[in-house]
N, CA and C atoms of all chains as a GROMACS GRO file, in nm:
protein
  633
    1MET      N    1  11.817  11.266  12.989
    1MET     CA    2  11.898  11.210  12.918
    1MET      C    3  11.874  11.276  12.780
    2LYS      N    4  11.924  11.336  12.688
    2LYS     CA    5  11.872  11.440  12.589
    2LYS      C    6  11.899  11.310  12.418
    3THR      N    7  11.782  11.364  12.402
    3THR     CA    8  11.757  11.258  12.283
    3THR      C    9  11.703  11.377  12.108
    4GLU      N   10  11.730  11.352  11.995
    4GLU     CA   11  11.724  11.374  11.932
    4GLU      C   12  11.676  11.294  11.791
    5LEU      N   13  11.546  11.289  11.712
    5LEU     CA   14  11.514  11.222  11.621
    5LEU      C   15  11.505  11.294  11.525
    6THR      N   16  11.523  11.288  11.384
    6THR     CA   17  11.534  11.292  11.299
    6THR      C   18  11.512  11.192  11.178
    7ILE      N   19  11.329  11.202  11.127
    7ILE     CA   20  11.350  11.121  10.993
    7ILE      C   21  11.281  11.202  10.897
    8SER      N   22  11.390  11.208  10.792
    8SER     CA   23  11.369  11.326  10.658
    8SER      C   24  11.402  11.227  10.564
    9PRO      N   25  11.345  11.246  10.426
    9PRO     CA   26  11.390  11.284  10.344
    9PRO      C   27  11.552  11.314  10.261
   10GLN      N   28  11.555  11.431  10.363
   10GLN     CA   29  11.742  11.530  10.268
   10GLN      C   30  11.861  11.355  10.350
   11ARG      N   31  11.936  11.418  10.253
   11ARG     CA   32  12.112  11.314  10.255
   11ARG      C   33  12.091  11.369  10.433
   12ILE      N   34  12.124  11.246  10.477
   12ILE     CA   35  12.241  11.262  10.588
   12ILE      C   36  12.366  11.348  10.616
   13ASN      N   37  12.419  11.489  10.646
   13ASN     CA   38  12.545  11.526  10.597
   13ASN      C   39  12.604  11.467  10.772
   14GLU      N   40  12.658  11.369  10.773
   14GLU     CA   41  12.743  11.334  10.922
   14GLU      C   42  12.844  11.418  10.953
   15ILE      N   43  12.925  11.485  10.872
   15ILE     CA   44  13.036  11.620  10.902
   15ILE      C   45  12.956  11.677  10.973
   16ALA      N   46  12.852  11.737  10.941
   16ALA     CA   47  12.790  11.857  10.973
   16ALA      C   48  12.685  11.800  11.113
   17LEU      N   49  12.631  11.685  11.153
   17LEU     CA   50  12.650  11.612  11.267
   17LEU      C   51  12.708  11.632  11.394
   18SER      N   52  12.799  11.588  11.314
   18SER     CA   53  12.964  11.575  11.412
   18SER      C   54  12.965  11.686  11.433
   19GLU      N   55  13.001  11.816  11.435
   19GLU     CA   56  13.025  11.947  11.481
   19GLU      C   57  12.900  11.990  11.593
   20HIS      N   58  12.788  11.914  11.593
   20HIS     CA   59  12.738  11.959  11.686
   20HIS      C   60  12.653  11.878  11.792
   21GLN      N   61  12.799  11.767  11.824
   21GLN     CA   62  12.794  11.718  11.943
   21GLN      C   63  12.762  11.771  12.079
   22ALA      N   64  12.702  11.703  12.182
   22ALA     CA   65  12.633  11.798  12.290
   22ALA      C   66  12.716  11.701  12.400
   23ILE      N   67  12.874  11.741  12.390
   23ILE     CA   68  12.949  11.676  12.480
   23ILE      C   69  12.984  11.795  12.606
   24SER      N   70  12.953  11.713  12.740
   24SER     CA   71  13.002  11.783  12.858
   24SER      C   72  13.129  11.744  12.911
   25GLU      N   73  13.121  11.773  13.012
   25GLU     CA   74  13.242  11.746  13.130
   25GLU      C   75  13.254  11.576  13.174
   26LYS      N   76  13.120  11.575  13.113
   26LYS     CA   77  13.123  11.417  13.187
   26LYS      C   78  13.133  11.319  13.059
   27THR      N   79  13.171  11.356  12.994
   27THR     CA   80  13.160  11.276  12.821
   27THR      C   81  13.295  11.183  12.858
   28GLY      N   82  13.259  11.072  12.866
   28GLY     CA   83  13.416  11.004  12.818
   28GLY      C   84  13.381  10.928  12.678
   29ALA      N   85  13.264  10.898  12.594
   29ALA     CA   86  13.278  10.855  12.507
   29ALA      C   87  13.153  10.882  12.425
   30VAL      N   88  13.193  10.867  12.270
   30VAL     CA   89  13.060  10.894  12.139
   30VAL      C   90  13.100  10.809  12.028
   31VAL      N   91  12.982  10.742  12.035
   31VAL     CA   92  12.955  10.628  11.948
   31VAL      C   93  12.902  10.650  11.836
   32THR      N   94  12.976  10.635  11.717
   32THR     CA   95  12.862  10.654  11.577
   32THR      C   96  12.854  10.544  11.538
   33PHE      N   97  12.735  10.528  11.471
   33PHE     CA   98  12.701  10.449  11.320
   33PHE      C   99  12.690  10.483  11.224
   34SER      N  100  12.717  10.469  11.126
   34SER     CA  101  12.633  10.496  10.964
   34SER      C  102  12.598  10.305  10.888
   35GLY      N  103  12.464  10.367  10.870
   35GLY     CA  104  12.387  10.227  10.803
   35GLY      C  105  12.431  10.275  10.665
   36ILE      N  106  12.533  10.231  10.590
   36ILE     CA  107  12.474  10.253  10.442
   36ILE      C  108  12.437  10.174  10.331
   37VAL      N  109  12.333  10.177  10.190
   37VAL     CA  110  12.295  10.085  10.124
   37VAL      C  111  12.387  10.010  10.095
   38ARG      N  112  12.379   9.902  10.106
   38ARG     CA  113  12.438   9.800   9.996
   38ARG      C  114  12.436   9.808   9.845
   39GLY      N  115  12.508   9.783   9.734
   39GLY     CA  116  12.530   9.720   9.624
   39GLY      C  117  12.486   9.593   9.602
   40GLN      N  118  12.417   9.524   9.679
   40GLN     CA  119  12.341   9.387   9.627
   40GLN      C  120  12.299   9.398   9.744
   41GLU      N  121  12.162   9.300   9.743
   41GLU     CA  122  12.032   9.282   9.816
   41GLU      C  123  11.989   9.090   9.804
   42GLY      N  124  12.066   9.039   9.882
   42GLY     CA  125  12.034   8.883   9.851
   42GLY      C  126  12.140   8.874   9.697
   43GLU      N  127  12.074   8.789   9.612
   43GLU     CA  128  12.119   8.782   9.472
   43GLU      C  129  12.147   8.892   9.386
   44SER      N  130  12.088   8.977   9.430
   44SER     CA  131  12.041   9.060   9.303
   44SER      C  132  12.139   9.236   9.357
   45GLN      N  133  12.129   9.266   9.219
   45GLN     CA  134  12.246   9.368   9.237
   45GLN      C  135  12.175   9.507   9.231
   46ILE      N  136  12.158   9.611   9.331
   46ILE     CA  137  12.094   9.681   9.333
   46ILE      C  138  12.144   9.876   9.302
   47SER      N  139  12.042   9.917   9.235
   47SER     CA  140  12.131  10.074   9.279
   47SER      C  141  12.074  10.183   9.361
   48ALA      N  142  12.012  10.126   9.458
   48ALA     CA  143  11.862  10.244   9.525
   48ALA      C  144  11.780  10.140   9.644
   49ILE      N  145  11.782  10.187   9.737
   49ILE     CA  146  11.671  10.122   9.821
   49ILE      C  147  11.564  10.258   9.844
   50ASN      N  148  11.425  10.210   9.844
   50ASN     CA  149  11.316  10.305   9.865
   50ASN      C  150  11.263  10.254  10.004
   51TYR      N  151  11.309  10.361  10.117
   51TYR     CA  152  11.219  10.354  10.236
   51TYR      C  153  11.098  10.390  10.290
   52GLU      N  154  10.991  10.322  10.298
   52GLU     CA  155  10.887  10.349  10.329
   52GLU      C  156  10.864  10.396  10.521
   53SER      N  157  10.810  10.477  10.548
   53SER     CA  158  10.786  10.452  10.698
   53SER      C  159  10.636  10.518  10.721
   54PHE      N  160  10.594  10.426  10.865
   54PHE     CA  161  10.468  10.489  10.890
   54PHE      C  162  10.504  10.574  10.998
   55ASP      N  163  10.510  10.677  10.990
   55ASP     CA  164  10.587  10.838  11.069
   55ASP      C  165  10.538  10.854  11.156
   56LYS      N  166  10.416  10.835  11.244
   56LYS     CA  167  10.346  10.844  11.412
   56LYS      C  168  10.425  10.778  11.449
   57MET      N  169  10.388  10.655  11.384
   57MET     CA  170  10.421  10.536  11.500
   57MET      C  171  10.585  10.534  11.456
   58VAL      N  172  10.692  10.546  11.394
   58VAL     CA  173  10.762  10.540  11.393
   58VAL      C  174  10.866  10.621  11.520
   59GLU      N  175  10.783  10.745  11.526
   59GLU     CA  176  10.838  10.822  11.580
   59GLU      C  177  10.820  10.795  11.780
   60HIS      N  178  10.674  10.732  11.810
   60HIS     CA  179  10.589  10.647  11.919
   60HIS      C  180  10.735  10.564  11.987
   61GLN      N  181  10.733  10.447  11.859
   61GLN     CA  182  10.868  10.338  11.866
   61GLN      C  183  11.014  10.401  11.900
   62PHE      N  184  11.045  10.486  11.871
   62PHE     CA  185  11.199  10.527  11.852
   62PHE      C  186  11.180  10.539  12.006
   63LYS      N  187  11.064  10.653  12.030
   63LYS     CA  188  11.016  10.727  12.168
   63LYS      C  189  11.076  10.591  12.325
   64LEU      N  190  10.991  10.519  12.281
   64LEU     CA  191  11.020  10.406  12.360
   64LEU      C  192  11.118  10.357  12.386
   65ILE      N  193  11.246  10.338  12.255
   65ILE     CA  194  11.329  10.248  12.275
   65ILE      C  195  11.404  10.308  12.379
   66PHE      N  196  11.472  10.480  12.360
   66PHE     CA  197  11.495  10.637  12.420
   66PHE      C  198  11.471  10.574  12.557
   67SER      N  199  11.357  10.564  12.604
   67SER     CA  200  11.351  10.588  12.746
   67SER      C  201  11.373  10.461  12.789
   68GLU      N  202  11.384  10.322  12.749
   68GLU     CA  203  11.438  10.172  12.730
   68GLU      C  204  11.568  10.220  12.830
   69ILE      N  205  11.617  10.244  12.670
   69ILE     CA  206  11.785  10.285  12.721
   69ILE      C  207  11.841  10.346  12.817
   70SER      N  208  11.770  10.435  12.850
   70SER     CA  209  11.798  10.527  12.973
   70SER      C  210  11.774  10.523  13.095
   71LYS      N  211  11.658  10.390  13.057
   71LYS     CA  212  11.645  10.284  13.249
   71LYS      C  213  11.785  10.218  13.240
   72HIS      N  214  11.813  10.152  13.114
   72HIS     CA  215  11.930  10.078  13.142
   72HIS      C  216  12.074  10.085  13.153
   73TRP      N  217  12.064  10.256  13.095
   73TRP     CA  218  12.224  10.265  13.077
   73TRP      C  219  12.247  10.391  13.090
   74PRO      N  220  12.372  10.427  13.195
   74PRO     CA  221  12.389  10.625  13.144
   74PRO      C  222  12.430  10.644  13.026
   75ILE      N  223  12.316  10.727  13.013
   75ILE     CA  224  12.390  10.748  12.839
   75ILE      C  225  12.355  10.966  12.843
   76GLU      N  226  12.419  11.015  12.840
   76GLU     CA  227  12.387  11.138  12.807
   76GLU      C  228  12.340  11.189  12.700
   77SER      N  229  12.318  11.167  12.587
   77SER     CA  230  12.242  11.192  12.464
   77SER      C  231  12.254  11.110  12.353
   78ILE      N  232  12.147  11.128  12.321
   78ILE     CA  233  12.150  11.003  12.186
   78ILE      C  234  12.030  11.095  12.066
   79ARG      N  235  12.128  11.088  11.956
   79ARG     CA  236  12.093  11.161  11.854
   79ARG      C  237  12.059  11.032  11.668
   80LEU      N  238  11.965  11.042  11.618
   80LEU     CA  239  11.935  10.929  11.553
   80LEU      C  240  11.848  11.004  11.411
   81VAL      N  241  11.919  10.986  11.331
   81VAL     CA  242  11.851  11.052  11.178
   81VAL      C  243  11.819  10.909  11.116
   82HIS      N  244  11.727  10.908  11.051
   82HIS     CA  245  11.740  10.786  10.953
   82HIS      C  246  11.664  10.892  10.818
   83ARG      N  247  11.682  10.844  10.739
   83ARG     CA  248  11.643  10.899  10.596
   83ARG      C  249  11.533  10.809  10.542
   84ILE      N  250  11.470  10.858  10.466
   84ILE     CA  251  11.334  10.789  10.423
   84ILE      C  252  11.317  10.825  10.257
   85GLY      N  253  11.255  10.721  10.156
   85GLY     CA  254  11.223  10.789  10.012
   85GLY      C  255  11.342  10.697   9.957
   86THR      N  256  11.395  10.751   9.798
   86THR     CA  257  11.478  10.676   9.736
   86THR      C  258  11.634  10.736   9.824
   87ILE      N  259  11.720  10.629   9.849
   87ILE     CA  260  11.826  10.641   9.898
   87ILE      C  261  11.936  10.555   9.795
   88LYS      N  262  12.050  10.624   9.753
   88LYS     CA  263  12.114  10.570   9.655
   88LYS      C  264  12.246  10.426   9.710
   89VAL      N  265  12.306  10.335   9.659
   89VAL     CA  266  12.406  10.241   9.693
   89VAL      C  267  12.494  10.365   9.695
   90ASN      N  268  12.546  10.302   9.901
   90ASN     CA  269  12.719  10.415   9.886
   90ASN      C  270  12.626  10.522  10.027
   91GLU      N  271  12.518  10.576   9.987
   91GLU     CA  272  12.464  10.673  10.080
   91GLU      C  273  12.403  10.611  10.200
   92VAL      N  274  12.425  10.730  10.342
   92VAL     CA  275  12.370  10.698  10.440
   92VAL      C  276  12.237  10.690  10.473
   93SER      N  277  12.194  10.568  10.470
   93SER     CA  278  12.004  10.588  10.508
   93SER      C  279  12.002  10.619  10.651
   94LEU      N  280  12.091  10.583  10.765
   94LEU     CA  281  12.089  10.533  10.912
   94LEU      C  282  12.178  10.610  11.001
   95TRP      N  283  12.206  10.717  11.047
   95TRP     CA  284  12.310  10.774  11.144
   95TRP      C  285  12.262  10.788  11.306
   96VAL      N  286  12.356  10.701  11.354
   96VAL     CA  287  12.317  10.710  11.546
   96VAL      C  288  12.447  10.764  11.582
   97GLU      N  289  12.429  10.854  11.663
   97GLU     CA  290  12.515  10.909  11.771
   97GLU      C  291  12.454  10.905  11.944
   98ILE      N  292  12.549  10.853  11.976
   98ILE     CA  293  12.529  10.801  12.156
   98ILE      C  294  12.670  10.806  12.191
   99ILE      N  295  12.622  10.911  12.352
   99ILE     CA  296  12.718  11.007  12.400
   99ILE      C  297  12.726  10.974  12.576
  100ALA      N  298  12.780  10.892  12.623
  100ALA     CA  299  12.786  10.858  12.742
  100ALA      C  300  12.912  10.899  12.860
  101SER      N  301  12.962  10.868  12.948
  101SER     CA  302  13.109  10.897  13.015
  101SER      C  303  13.191  10.794  12.977
  102HIS      N  304  13.152  10.652  12.950
  102HIS     CA  305  13.205  10.503  12.962
  102HIS      C  306  13.180  10.447  12.816
  103ARG      N  307  13.297  10.412  12.745
  103ARG     CA  308  13.276  10.333  12.612
  103ARG      C  309  13.138  10.182  12.640
  104LYS      N  310  13.172  10.125  12.753
  104LYS     CA  311  13.094  10.022  12.758
  104LYS      C  312  12.947  10.031  12.747
  105GLU      N  313  12.875  10.147  12.853
  105GLU     CA  314  12.715  10.216  12.780
  105GLU      C  315  12.676  10.222  12.693
  106ALA      N  316  12.775  10.322  12.636
  106ALA     CA  317  12.749  10.388  12.494
  106ALA      C  318  12.745  10.264  12.357
  107PHE      N  319  12.857  10.169  12.377
  107PHE     CA  320  12.845  10.056  12.302
  107PHE      C  321  12.751   9.999  12.265
  108ALA      N  322  12.686   9.945  12.398
  108ALA     CA  323  12.607   9.857  12.483
  108ALA      C  324  12.468   9.952  12.368
  109ALA      N  325  12.413  10.030  12.447
  109ALA     CA  326  12.295  10.117  12.420
  109ALA      C  327  12.304  10.143  12.293
  110CYS      N  328  12.403  10.171  12.193
  110CYS     CA  329  12.391  10.159  12.034
  110CYS      C  330  12.380  10.048  11.956
  111GLN      N  331  12.372   9.952  12.038
  111GLN     CA  332  12.407   9.798  11.970
  111GLN      C  333  12.227   9.761  11.996
  112TYR      N  334  12.183   9.815  12.132
  112TYR     CA  335  12.024   9.781  12.151
  112TYR      C  336  11.934   9.854  12.085
  113LEU      N  337  11.997   9.985  12.046
  113LEU     CA  338  11.937  10.101  11.976
  113LEU      C  339  11.878   9.991  11.845
  114ILE      N  340  11.963  10.000  11.745
  114ILE     CA  341  11.958   9.955  11.644
  114ILE      C  342  11.900   9.805  11.607
  115ASN      N  343  11.924   9.723  11.689
  115ASN     CA  344  11.833   9.599  11.694
  115ASN      C  345  11.712   9.601  11.737
  116GLU      N  346  11.673   9.680  11.847
  116GLU     CA  347  11.548   9.738  11.865
  116GLU      C  348  11.459   9.754  11.737
  117MET      N  349  11.561   9.886  11.678
  117MET     CA  350  11.448   9.974  11.585
  117MET      C  351  11.445   9.846  11.446
  118LYS      N  352  11.528   9.770  11.428
  118LYS     CA  353  11.499   9.637  11.368
  118LYS      C  354  11.381   9.583  11.405
  119ASN      N  355  11.343   9.517  11.490
  119ASN     CA  356  11.259   9.446  11.513
  119ASN      C  357  11.145   9.532  11.533
  120ARG      N  358  11.116   9.660  11.546
  120ARG     CA  359  10.981   9.677  11.582
  120ARG      C  360  10.951   9.842  11.521
  121VAL      N  361  11.035   9.897  11.458
  121VAL     CA  362  11.032  10.036  11.402
  121VAL      C  363  10.972  10.055  11.257
  122PRO      N  364  10.860  10.088  11.256
  122PRO     CA  365  10.780  10.032  11.089
  122PRO      C  366  10.812  10.119  10.984
  123ILE      N  367  10.942  10.065  10.966
  123ILE     CA  368  10.974  10.104  10.804
  123ILE      C  369  11.066   9.961  10.736
  124TRP      N  370  10.988  10.083  10.597
  124TRP     CA  371  11.040   9.874  10.466
  124TRP      C  372  11.117   9.947  10.348
  125LYS      N  373  11.159   9.851  10.364
  125LYS     CA  374  11.304   9.839  10.215
  125LYS      C  375  11.220   9.815  10.045
  126THR      N  376  11.231   9.865  10.002
  126THR     CA  377  11.168   9.831   9.887
  126THR      C  378  11.337   9.871   9.771
  127PRO      N  379  11.402   9.726   9.735
  127PRO     CA  380  11.500   9.751   9.646
  127PRO      C  381  11.507   9.760   9.514
  128ILE      N  382  11.579   9.872   9.472
  128ILE     CA  383  11.526   9.868   9.314
  128ILE      C  384  11.628   9.835   9.278
  129LYS      N  385  11.630   9.739   9.168
  129LYS     CA  386  11.737   9.677   9.095
  129LYS      C  387  11.788   9.728   8.987
  130ARG      N  388  11.934   9.736   8.937
  130ARG     CA  389  11.994   9.756   8.822
  130ARG      C  390  11.950   9.757   8.722
  131MET      N  391   8.013   9.857  11.490
  131MET     CA  392   8.096   9.996  11.495
  131MET      C  393   8.182   9.974  11.354
  132LYS      N  394   8.244  10.087  11.316
  132LYS     CA  395   8.346  10.053  11.215
  132LYS      C  396   8.476  10.134  11.257
  133ILE      N  397   8.553  10.018  11.186
  133ILE     CA  398   8.716  10.092  11.198
  133ILE      C  399   8.789  10.115  11.055
  134THR      N  400   8.892  10.179  11.086
  134THR     CA  401   8.923  10.162  10.990
  134THR      C  402   9.076  10.122  11.032
  135VAL      N  403   9.127  10.070  10.865
  135VAL     CA  404   9.238   9.929  10.856
  135VAL      C  405   9.331   9.974  10.797
  136ARG      N  406   9.433   9.998  10.816
  136ARG     CA  407   9.542  10.097  10.743
  136ARG      C  408   9.659   9.967  10.654
  137PHE      N  409   9.713   9.963  10.530
  137PHE     CA  410   9.817   9.855  10.518
  137PHE      C  411   9.935   9.892  10.519
  138TRP      N  412  10.039   9.891  10.507
  138TRP     CA  413  10.159   9.911  10.507
  138TRP      C  414  10.285   9.806  10.397
  139SER      N  415  10.380   9.870  10.349
  139SER     CA  416  10.469   9.805  10.308
  139SER      C  417  10.428   9.718  10.142
  140TYR      N  418  10.435   9.567  10.112
  140TYR     CA  419  10.369   9.497  10.020
  140TYR      C  420  10.219   9.489  10.040
  141PHE      N  421  10.195   9.491  10.184
  141PHE     CA  422  10.064   9.477  10.198
  141PHE      C  423   9.933   9.551  10.092
  142VAL      N  424  10.007   9.703  10.085
  142VAL     CA  425   9.911   9.787   9.967
  142VAL      C  426   9.936   9.701   9.890
  143ASP      N  427  10.045   9.641   9.801
  143ASP     CA  428  10.019   9.607   9.696
  143ASP      C  429   9.872   9.439   9.679
  144LEU      N  430   9.894   9.410   9.776
  144LEU     CA  431   9.801   9.251   9.818
  144LEU      C  432   9.680   9.256   9.818
  145THR      N  433   9.659   9.385   9.894
  145THR     CA  434   9.542   9.400   9.853
  145THR      C  435   9.470   9.540   9.806
  146GLY      N  436   9.577   9.597   9.712
  146GLY     CA  437   9.502   9.696   9.638
  146GLY      C  438   9.456   9.832   9.677
  147CYS      N  439   9.497   9.850   9.793
  147CYS     CA  440   9.431   9.961   9.887
  147CYS      C  441   9.520   9.983  10.005
  148LYS      N  442   9.546  10.111  10.030
  148LYS     CA  443   9.626  10.190  10.167
  148LYS      C  444   9.530  10.167  10.291
  149GLN      N  445   9.411  10.180  10.232
  149GLN     CA  446   9.317  10.152  10.387
  149GLN      C  447   9.170  10.134  10.363
  150THR      N  448   9.099  10.058  10.439
  150THR     CA  449   8.972  10.021  10.424
  150THR      C  450   8.904  10.063  10.555
  151CYS      N  451   8.770  10.020  10.509
  151CYS     CA  452   8.704  10.065  10.659
  151CYS      C  453   8.592   9.966  10.662
  152ILE      N  454   8.594   9.884  10.754
  152ILE     CA  455   8.526   9.758  10.826
  152ILE      C  456   8.399   9.758  10.884
  153GLU      N  457   8.291   9.728  10.896
  153GLU     CA  458   8.187   9.729  10.946
  153GLU      C  459   8.212   9.585  11.070
  154VAL      N  460   8.217   9.582  11.215
  154VAL     CA  461   8.245   9.459  11.285
  154VAL      C  462   8.142   9.482  11.391
  155ASP      N  463   8.141   9.384  11.459
  155ASP     CA  464   8.043   9.397  11.607
  155ASP      C  465   8.105   9.475  11.697
  156GLN      N  466   8.056   9.533  11.804
  156GLN     CA  467   8.111   9.570  11.917
  156GLN      C  468   8.168   9.432  12.023
  157GLY      N  469   8.296   9.465  12.017
  157GLY     CA  470   8.372   9.395  12.148
  157GLY      C  471   8.460   9.288  12.049
  158ILE      N  472   8.483   9.305  11.904
  158ILE     CA  473   8.572   9.229  11.816
  158ILE      C  474   8.725   9.244  11.902
  159THR      N  475   8.804   9.149  11.859
  159THR     CA  476   8.905   9.113  11.873
  159THR      C  477   8.985   9.170  11.813
  160LEU      N  478   9.144   9.210  11.813
  160LEU     CA  479   9.269   9.211  11.674
  160LEU      C  480   9.265   9.137  11.578
  161GLY      N  481   9.236   8.979  11.695
  161GLY     CA  482   9.292   8.860  11.625
  161GLY      C  483   9.152   8.835  11.538
  162GLN      N  484   9.004   8.839  11.556
  162GLN     CA  485   8.928   8.826  11.482
  162GLN      C  486   8.891   8.929  11.412
  163LEU      N  487   8.915   9.052  11.416
  163LEU     CA  488   8.922   9.170  11.270
  163LEU      C  489   9.055   9.097  11.191
  164HIS      N  490   9.109   9.066  11.251
  164HIS     CA  491   9.260   9.032  11.106
  164HIS      C  492   9.194   8.892  11.073
  165GLU      N  493   9.097   8.804  11.091
  165GLU     CA  494   9.035   8.680  11.011
  165GLU      C  495   8.972   8.720  10.907
  166GLN      N  496   8.908   8.845  10.938
  166GLN     CA  497   8.777   8.893  10.894
  166GLN      C  498   8.890   8.991  10.779
  167VAL      N  499   8.991   9.015  10.803
  167VAL     CA  500   9.053   9.086  10.694
  167VAL      C  501   9.091   8.992  10.606
  168CYS      N  502   9.158   8.920  10.596
  168CYS     CA  503   9.190   8.808  10.529
  168CYS      C  504   9.102   8.795  10.466
  169GLU      N  505   9.004   8.740  10.470
  169GLU     CA  506   8.872   8.681  10.419
  169GLU      C  507   8.844   8.774  10.328
  170GLN      N  508   8.852   8.896  10.342
  170GLN     CA  509   8.800   9.029  10.239
  170GLN      C  510   8.937   9.000  10.146
  171PHE      N  511   9.018   9.028  10.204
  171PHE     CA  512   9.124   9.005  10.130
  171PHE      C  513   9.249   8.888  10.082
  172PRO      N  514   9.211   8.817  10.030
  172PRO     CA  515   9.256   8.680  10.028
  172PRO      C  516   9.417   8.644  10.026
  173LYS      N  517   9.480   8.752   9.959
  173LYS     CA  518   9.610   8.743   9.946
  173LYS      C  519   9.675   8.735  10.058
  174LEU      N  520   9.637   8.844  10.155
  174LEU     CA  521   9.703   8.797  10.296
  174LEU      C  522   9.722   8.699  10.410
  175THR      N  523   9.671   8.615  10.360
  175THR     CA  524   9.627   8.493  10.368
  175THR      C  525   9.774   8.406  10.438
  176ALA      N  526   9.835   8.421  10.285
  176ALA     CA  527   9.999   8.362  10.339
  176ALA      C  528  10.071   8.430  10.392
  177ALA      N  529  10.037   8.552  10.467
  177ALA     CA  530  10.117   8.603  10.522
  177ALA      C  531  10.078   8.654  10.688
  178LYS      N  532   9.948   8.534  10.676
  178LYS     CA  533   9.918   8.554  10.789
  178LYS      C  534   9.952   8.565  10.920
  179ASN      N  535  10.064   8.471  10.897
  179ASN     CA  536  10.188   8.439  11.052
  179ASN      C  537  10.223   8.529  11.131
  180SER      N  538  10.304   8.560  10.972
  180SER     CA  539  10.449   8.688  11.031
  180SER      C  540  10.351   8.816  11.031
  181THR      N  541  10.205   8.859  11.004
  181THR     CA  542  10.171   9.008  10.963
  181THR      C  543  10.170   9.058  11.139
  182LEU      N  544  10.226   9.175  11.119
  182LEU     CA  545  10.258   9.231  11.246
  182LEU      C  546  10.111   9.352  11.280
  183LYS      N  547  10.039   9.344  11.410
  183LYS     CA  548   9.920   9.423  11.398
  183LYS      C  549   9.978   9.523  11.546
  184VAL      N  550   9.888   9.666  11.510
  184VAL     CA  551   9.872   9.795  11.573
  184VAL      C  552   9.752   9.819  11.544
  185VAL      N  553   9.760   9.858  11.682
  185VAL     CA  554   9.614   9.932  11.725
  185VAL      C  555   9.680  10.093  11.709
  186ASP      N  556   9.633  10.205  11.702
  186ASP     CA  557   9.696  10.328  11.677
  186ASP      C  558   9.858  10.310  11.678
  187VAL      N  559   9.924  10.364  11.783
  187VAL     CA  560  10.083  10.314  11.687
  187VAL      C  561  10.181  10.201  11.787
  188ASP      N  562  10.089  10.132  11.866
  188ASP     CA  563  10.115  10.027  11.958
  188ASP      C  564  10.109   9.887  11.879
  189TYR      N  565  10.170   9.776  11.887
  189TYR     CA  566  10.169   9.624  11.877
  189TYR      C  567  10.090   9.585  11.991
  190GLN      N  568   9.999   9.544  11.985
  190GLN     CA  569   9.889   9.445  12.027
  190GLN      C  570   9.858   9.320  11.984
  191ASN      N  571   9.827   9.235  12.086
  191ASN     CA  572   9.815   9.022  12.043
  191ASN      C  573   9.684   9.071  12.022
  192SER      N  574   9.641   8.894  11.956
  192SER     CA  575   9.497   8.913  11.914
  192SER      C  576   9.422   8.947  11.975
  193ASN      N  577   9.429   8.906  12.127
  193ASN     CA  578   9.335   8.934  12.213
  193ASN      C  579   9.267   9.074  12.277
  194PHE      N  580   9.353   9.185  12.218
  194PHE     CA  581   9.325   9.256  12.237
  194PHE      C  582   9.183   9.318  12.125
  195VAL      N  583   9.056   9.402  12.271
  195VAL     CA  584   8.933   9.409  12.240
  195VAL      C  585   8.915   9.525  12.178
  196LEU      N  586   8.939   9.591  12.030
  196LEU     CA  587   8.870   9.678  11.968
  196LEU      C  588   8.772   9.771  11.986
  197SER      N  589   8.794   9.911  12.045
  197SER     CA  590   8.676  10.029  12.033
  197SER      C  591   8.695  10.112  11.931
  198ASP      N  592   8.554  10.146  11.875
  198ASP     CA  593   8.510  10.226  11.766
  198ASP      C  594   8.637  10.358  11.705
  199SER      N  595   8.724  10.408  11.849
  199SER     CA  596   8.795  10.514  11.817
  199SER      C  597   8.943  10.452  11.789
  200ASN      N  598   8.952  10.336  11.710
  200ASN     CA  599   9.069  10.306  11.743
  200ASN      C  600   9.098  10.259  11.590
  201GLU      N  601   9.247  10.302  11.526
  201GLU     CA  602   9.243  10.277  11.392
  201GLU      C  603   9.367  10.137  11.431
  202VAL      N  604   9.351  10.048  11.311
  202VAL     CA  605   9.398   9.930  11.332
  202VAL      C  606   9.478   9.917  11.227
  203SER      N  607   9.654   9.906  11.182
  203SER     CA  608   9.714   9.871  11.090
  203SER      C  609   9.808   9.725  11.081
  204PHE      N  610   9.778   9.689  10.948
  204PHE     CA  611   9.816   9.545  10.956
  204PHE      C  612   9.992   9.520  10.817
  205PHE      N  613  10.044   9.470  10.894
  205PHE     CA  614  10.164   9.507  10.738
  205PHE      C  615  10.311   9.418  10.796
  206PRO      N  616  10.396   9.351  10.747
  206PRO     CA  617  10.456   9.300  10.714
  206PRO      C  618  10.568   9.296  10.808
  207PRO      N  619  10.695   9.246  10.887
  207PRO     CA  620  10.786   9.238  10.944
  207PRO      C  621  10.875   9.357  10.927
  208VAL      N  622  10.956   9.421  11.017
  208VAL     CA  623  10.977   9.539  10.972
  208VAL      C  624  11.158   9.570  10.906
  209GLN      N  625  11.244   9.693  10.837
  209GLN     CA  626  11.310   9.657  10.820
  209GLN      C  627  11.396   9.756  10.798
  210GLY      N  628  11.362   9.843  10.919
  210GLY     CA  629  11.482   9.977  10.916
  210GLY      C  630  11.620   9.946  10.928
  211GLY      N  631  11.668  10.063  10.869
  211GLY     CA  632  11.797  10.051  10.897
  211GLY      C  633  11.853  10.051  10.752
   0.00000   0.00000   0.00000
């Protein structure tokens, strides 16, 4: 299984990323997910979120999750980009792409990846109020 | 032995520092170190039960026995995405 992980303060360019899909003759499904910064956190209106990460551990934990996915589902490729730093409302904070032969495993792996990320990958958010 | 302890997220505000070096006895467990750190930085006590405990880059439980090459991190629940 191919994997590509990017943790960066750079703006996520979904169009550019989609132009580099690693599609093969076996590919039957490409699932992508974009996480967008909402304008509301709880009761507060916000203008942005500041994301902080423990980079070395982030990489390690994502690799563990990728490895678990490869054992559970026949996935061809995973690409994940998580932006850090200050991200404005309506901008993309997370982009995930899962490529597989069938949609069932692609959706399942995507859901698992995001759920596990939220449980154990050390990234924290600080909302910036309007 | 000396253990480097790092804090992340709002734990930096609660402790007033990103990291500290703590002198501990050989054979100390991660849980015992956590107790010691909460005594030194009492504002962490309220978050004690939800604190995530890490040795180097892996989560560990309170019974993990530390060695002097370990770097410990304490932080609140994560929120990626």
